[in-house]
N, C-alpha and C positions, 0 to 999 in steps of 0.2 A: 536471571544471573548471566554473567558473561565469562569468557575465557580468552586466553591470548593465542593468537595464530600468526604465522608468517604469510604475508601476501606480497604480490608483485604488482606494481602499478602498470596498467597496459595502455591507457589513453586518457586524455584530458577532456572533460565535458565542457560545453559552452558556458555553463554557470560557474566554472572554477572547480567543480568536483572531479573525481577520477573514476575510471572503471578498473577493476582488479580481478586477479585470479590467485588461486593458491600457489605459493612459491614452488616452482619446479613441476607444476601440473596444470592441466587444462581446466579442472574443476576441483572444488567449487569456485564460483565466480560471482561478481555482483557489482554494485555501484556505491560510491561514497559521495554523500551530499556535500555541497560547498561549505567550507568553514570547519569541517571536522578535522582535516589535515592542513597544515600550513601550505601556502602556495609555492613555497620554495622547493618542494619535492618535484621530482621529474619522472617521466615515464621510464620504466625499466628498473626503478629502485625496488629493493626488497625491504620491507618494513615489518616490524612486530607491532601488532595492533590489538586493542581490546575489542572483542566482537561479541555480539549477543546472538544466540541461535534460538529461533522460535519457529512456529508453524509457517510464517510468511517467508522464511529464508534467513539469511545472515545479515545483520546490521552492524556496521563498523561504528564503534562508539568513540574511539580516539586512539592516538599514538601512544605506545609504551616507551617511556624514556629509558633507554638502556644505558648502563654505566660504561663510560669510555675506559677500556682496559689500558690504553696508553697514557691515561691521565696520571700524573705523578701524585703520590700519596706522601703524607708527612712521615718521615722516618727519623729514627734516632741515630746520630753519628757515633760510631765506636772510636774513641780516642785511645791511643796506645799509652800504656803505663810503664814507668821505669822500675817498679818493684817486681821482685821475683814472684813467679806463679806458685801459689800454695793450693793444692787440691783440697776440696771440701768433701767430707764424707758425711753420710747421714744414716741413722738407724731408725727404722719405723717401729713405733710402739705397737704392741698387740691391741687389737680392738676389744673393747669391753662388750659385755652382753648387751648393754644399753645402746651402744653405738651400732650394734649389729641389727637392731630392730629396723624393719622397713620404713622408709620415709614416706610421708604422706604426699601424694601427687599434688603438684602445684599447677595452677592454670597458667598457660603460656600467655605472653603479652599479645601475640598476634596469631590468630588461628589460620591454619592453611586453608586456602580457598579450594573448594570442591565444586565443580560445575554440577548443577542439578541434572537429573536424568532426563532423557528425551521422552516425550509422550508420543504414542503411536499416531500417525497422521491419518485422517479420514480421507477416503477417496475424493479426488477433486470432482466437482459437479461438471456435467457436460453442458456446453453451450448449444443454443438452438441453431440448427442448420436446416431451414425449410427447403423443400423441393419447389418445383415449378409446374407440377402436374395440372392444377386447376387454372393457373394463369395461362398456361400454354393452350389449354382447351378453349378458353375464351378468345384468345388472340387468333387461334386457327379458324374460328367461325366468322371473323371479320374480313371484309375486303382488304386487299393489299394496301390501298391508299389510306385506310383508316388505322392501320396498325401503328405507324409512327406516332399518331396523335394519342392512341390508347396507351402506348408505352410511356410517353411523356406524362400523361395524366396519372398513370400508376406510380411513377417515381416521385412526382412532385405536386400532384393535384392540379386544379384549374389554373392557379397562378403560374405554374411552370409552363403550361400550354400557352397562356397569354404572353409571357415573357419571350417564349420561343418564336411565336408568330410576329411579335413586335421586332425582334432582332432580325428575323428573316425578311420582313418587309423593308426594313431600313437598308439591308444589303441589296435587295432588288431595286429599291429606289435609286441607290448610287449607280447601279448598273444600267438604269434606264429601262427596266423591265416592269411589267404590270404586277401590282401587289396581289397577294392572296387574300381572300375574304376572311378577315379575322373573326367576325361574329359567327360565321358558319362553322369554323373549326372549334370555337369555344362551345357552341351549342352541341356539337358532336361529342366533345369531351365530357360535357355534363351528362349526356345520355348514357355514355359508356362507363362512367365512373362508378355507379353503384355495383354493377356486376363485377367490375375489376376489384373493387374493395373486398367484396365477398370472396372472390377467388383467392386473393392475396391472404386473407385471414384463414381460409380453409387450409392453405398450404402450410402456414405457420402452426395452426392448431393441431393438424394431424401429425406434424413432426413432433410437437410437444407431447401428444398422447403416446407416441411410440416409445419415448424414453422418460415417462412421467416420473418415475422414482429416482432417476439420476439427473434430471434436468436442473440447471441452475435456477434457483428460486426467483431471481430477478427476471429471467426470460419467461418463466411461467406466469409471473405477475403481469408482465407486459402483454401477453396474449389474452389473459382474462380481462384486462382493462380495455384492450382493443375490441373485445366482443361487445362493449357497450356503445360502439359506434352506431348511430341510427341506421346507416346503410346496412350494417351487418345484422342488427337486431330484427329488422323487417323481413329478412330472408329466413324462411322456415328451415332451410337445410343446415343452418348454423345453431339452432336453439338447443338441440339435444347435446351436441358436442360442447357448446358453451357451458351448459349446466354441469357436465361431467368435469370440465377443467376447473370450474369455480369451486366445486366440492373438493377436488384434489388439492387446490391451492390452500384451502383452509386447513386440511389435514397436514399438508407439508409444512405450513407455517407453524403449527403447534408442535410438530416433531422437531423442526429446526430450532425452535425456541427452547425446547427441553435440552437438546444436545448443546446448544450455545451456553446455557447455564452450567451444564456439566463440565464443559471445557474450561470455563472460568474457574470453577471450583477445583478442578484437577490441577491447573497451573498454579493456583494459590497454594495448593497442598504440597507442591514440590519446590516452592520458592521462586517461581517465575512470575514475579509481581508485575513487571513491565508488560509481559505478554498478556497477563490477565486484564490489565488496564486497557490495553489495545483492543482486546476482544470485547470488553464491555461497551465500547463505543460503536460496535457494529451489530446492533440487534437485527435478527431476521424478520421481526414483526414489529412495526412501528406502533407507538402509542401504548405499549404494555408497561405497567409499573415494574421497576426493578425490585427484586426481593430485598426486604430490609435486612435480614440476617446476612445475606451474601454481600450486601452493600457495606455493612459494618466491617466484614473481613477485608473487603477491598480497600476501604478507607484506612484501616490499621496497617495494611501492607504498604500503602503509599506513604503514610506518616513515618513508618519505620525506616524507609529508604531516604527520607529527607532529614538526615542527621549529619553531624560534623565528621562522623567516621567514614562516610562515603566520599568518593571522588567527585570532581566537578562533572565529569562525563556521565557518571551515574545519575547525578542530579538532573542533568539535561534530559536524559532518556526517560526518567520517571515523570518529569514535568510535561514533556511532550505527550506522553501516553495518558497522564491523568487529566490533562486539559480538555479532553473530549469524552471523558467517561461520565457516567451518571452521578458520581460523587465529587465532581470537580469543585463545586462551590464550598465543600466542607474540608478540603485539603488544607492542612496547616503545616508549618515548619516546626520540627521538634528541636533542632539546634542548628545554628547557622554553619555553613561550611567553613573550614579553616582557611582555605584559599579560594578566592573568587576571581573568575576570569571575565573578560569582556564578553565572551560568548555566552556565559551563564547569565550575566546581567541583561544581555540582549534578548535571551530566551524568556526571562521573567517579564521583561517589559512588553514583549510581543504577546505573551499569554495572559497579561494582567487582567483584561476584561473577563476572562473565564476562571482565573485563579486569583481572586481579589485578596484573600488572606495571605497567600504566598507573596504577592506583590507588596502588601503592607509590611511584611517582615523585612523586605529589602528596601523599604522607604520609597517605594514607587507608587504614585497615586494614579488612579484610573480616571480618565477624563469622562465626564457625563456624555452618554450617547456613543461611546467608543464601540466600533464594530467588532464583533467576535472574530478571532483569527481562524484560519483554515489549517487542517493538518498538512504537515510537510510531506511532499511526495517526491520520490527519487525520479529524476528526469533521465529518460533513455537517450543514449547518444544518437545524433542525427546521422542517418545513413545516406551516403551519396548515391544519387540515382545511377543505375547502370547505363552505360553507353551502348547503344545498339549499332551494329555494323550494317543492318539492313537498311535499304533506301526507304525513306518515308514517302507516303502518298500525299502529295500536296493538293489533290483535288478535294474540293469542299462538297460535303453532302448536306442536303436540306434536312433540318431537324423535323419538320412536319411537312406532310404532303398537302397540296391544295385539294379542296373538295371538288 
């Protein structure tokens, strides 16, 4: 569900969107994707918009069309009369007992919108920040002339070493200097790479173990997958820690899966159907079947939103969320919107490969072999690089040292 807020446009994005903040305040703030607001608006304007509040933040759905107070309305002209004024008196009759009986309440034509309550937010997971203890120990045991080769191999593998040697030899050739022996440096990198890979993994794995219960599931999964590297597997120092992390990953995935389903159920329970649809497209554990009962609730919520009673902006928000949910192929239109905009038709056409029944209701055919669309992502404004007043060092340093 959404509500209306006043925002101030603060800057224009390269794709035609805007950044905004709450009118008269520094927060909340966010971004508006291109096409949501007309391009005629300018930075500094204060607008009333329809916005959706969910766990990911605030999403601006569209502009609220305010009534122009200066606009003239149709009025009746009072014409003077030549006849003399005669006052009119009235006498109210007494109410009968029948008329005094309470009237039955009648349903209003338009219910007042009430924003659904906010759900408590779960603590944000921590991202992996590995140290350099094991890598530093390996580099310290190497001669000084081998360390540049080792660092290059650690950052980009053997290909990075080969490219660096090639670039350095080309520069030496232009300067008329003798070239460095490429094969010797590549052989050195191949000999150093196994212990460097193990040291790099140990730094990441120990950092993951220290915050195991708060670590982002994607980072934990990447560490466990990296443990299958043949260079890491062959080292005995990694086996016990790798087994511990693998067991922890399975436990965390099961816990996150359960919490994920609870969050979808909770959002459906308070009427946040768009948020529930978005959550359903982000499973923490791939390959798991979606519960049939919860899928039925999710499908009904999507269908109830695709009716003529809802605005075009609401239709677009529901379609964008439903297109990547597990019930996307079953979503149908209950009743066509009263007013159709070019933006709505463009959204239906873009999502047609994954929402075929919705596209059919709009008379849009899906071409055979059409590729599935990707979710829309808000683009961050490009920051200008800071200019430094310090003098730059123009001296070139060799990337690798000759053996």
